[in-house]
C-alpha positions as CSV (number, residue, x, y, z in Angstrom):
1,M,88.4,99.9,92.0
2,D,87.9,96.3,93.1
3,E,88.8,95.0,89.7
4,F,92.0,97.2,89.7
5,G,92.9,96.0,93.1
6,L,92.7,92.4,92.0
7,A,94.8,93.1,88.9
8,E,97.4,94.9,90.9
9,E,97.6,92.0,93.4
10,R,98.0,89.5,90.6
11,L,100.7,91.6,88.8
12,S,102.6,92.4,92.0
13,P,105.1,89.5,91.7
14,L,105.9,90.4,88.1
15,L,106.3,94.1,89.0
16,D,108.7,93.1,91.9
17,T,110.7,91.1,89.4
18,L,110.9,93.9,87.0
19,R,112.0,96.4,89.8
20,G,114.7,93.9,90.7
21,R,116.0,94.1,87.1
22,G,116.0,97.9,87.1
23,F,112.6,98.6,85.5
24,E,110.4,100.8,87.5
25,T,106.8,100.2,86.4
26,V,103.8,102.1,87.7
27,L,100.2,101.1,87.3
28,S,97.8,104.1,87.0
29,P,94.2,103.2,86.7
30,V,91.9,105.7,84.9
31,I,88.4,105.0,85.8
32,K,85.7,107.1,84.1
33,T,81.9,106.9,83.7
34,C,80.5,106.6,80.2
35,E,79.4,110.3,80.5
36,E,83.0,111.4,81.3
37,V,84.4,109.4,78.4
38,Q,81.9,111.1,76.0
39,W,83.3,114.5,77.0
40,G,86.8,113.3,76.1
41,S,90.1,114.1,77.7
42,P,93.6,115.1,76.6
43,L,94.7,112.2,78.8
44,F,93.4,109.8,76.1
45,M,95.8,111.2,73.6
46,D,98.7,110.7,76.1
47,M,97.5,107.2,76.8
48,I,97.7,106.3,73.1
49,E,101.2,107.6,72.8
50,D,102.8,106.9,76.2
51,A,101.0,104.0,77.8
52,Y,100.3,100.3,77.5
53,I,96.6,99.8,77.7
54,L,95.9,96.5,79.4
55,F,92.1,96.5,79.2
56,D,89.9,98.5,76.8
57,R,86.3,97.4,77.2
58,G,84.4,97.9,74.0
59,H,87.7,98.8,72.1
60,F,87.3,102.5,72.9
61,F,90.7,103.4,71.7
62,K,90.1,101.8,68.3
63,L,86.8,103.7,67.6
64,P,86.8,106.7,65.3
65,L,86.5,110.1,66.9
66,S,83.0,111.4,67.1
67,F,82.2,115.1,67.7
68,S,78.4,114.9,68.0
């Protein structure tokens, strides 16, 4: 959460500018352990379609699906 707090702090002026121009932008961190990611989540499909992913350590969303 510390990393997200820093990112939110740095982006705050830009988000304020966007709001002033009529764009309401919301940051929604999704923080999961490696084990939670392995189980998968319908949220991941939503994120691929409806979100801008700012940071994807290890390129998780580019990896092929694995059902092992």
